[in-house]
N, C-alpha and C positions, 0 to 999 in steps of 0.2 A: 292571519289569526282569530282568536276566538274571543269573546268575553262571555264571563261565566256570571252570571248574576247568583248571589249566594246572600245570604243571613236576611230572609223573606220571613221573619216570625219565629225565628226557631229559639228556644232558651239557648242563653249562653252557654256556650260548649258544647251542644249537637251541633251548632253551626259551623263552628272549627273542626269537628271532627269528620263532617263531611265533606268541608273543603278539602281537608288533607287527604281524603280517600280521593277526591277530583286529582288533586295535586302528583298524587303517588301514581295513579292510573296514567297521566300524562308523560311522566318521568319512566316509567315502564315500557311505554311505548315509544321511549327514546324524544318525546317531546321536551323543551323547554320553557320553562314559565319564567317570563321577562318582567311579570308583575302579578302584586296579589295585595288589595284594599279591602280591609275589613271595617264596617261600620256597623255597629248593633243598633236597632230598634227601628221604629218604624213611625210615620206621620199619618195621622189620621185623616180623613176626608176633612176638609176646612170647615164645612156643617157640622162637622162633631168635634173640632177640636175648639170644647167650650169650657178651659179653664185657663189660668195664666202661664202655663207652662206650654199650652196650646199641644199638649202629648197625652197620649193613651198609655197606661202601666198594665203592662199582663202579670207585673209581679212585683214585690213588697218594693213602693216607693223609697223606703227608706234604704234598703238593700242599694237598689241603683243609685242614690245619691252617697253613701259610703263608698261603692264599689268607683265613683267617679274621682275619689280623691286618691286612690291607688297610684302607687308608680306605674309605669309603663316603659315595656323595654321591645324595642321592634328592629326588624332590617329594612332599610332603605337602601336598594340598588346595594353596594357591598358595605354598607356603615350601617353599626348597630347603633341606635338611636337610642338613648336614655332620658324620660321624662318623668321628673317627678311630679307626684301627686298635685300638690300646690300647682302646678303650670300646666296642667292635664288638658282641662278644656281651655284654655286660651289657644294650646297649642295645636288643636285640631285643624284638619285641611280637607 
């Protein structure tokens, strides 16, 4: 197997479209996807992490905070997992 590094600083949405292109290409060639994990965002170099969140925003901070309260639905192995917005940040793995 191979590891694919995605989510390398693209705006939300573009990263998932490119991930699906990769996944579809693998399936079209007869391959099997055994796992896919998506984590959005990036951590700045320690010397640049000069705020209480230790994070640098490339888009609206208010939008990020609002999105962090949205419900999430994803597939883990063969199970559909639903996480309510109030529990989203505490359930991150």
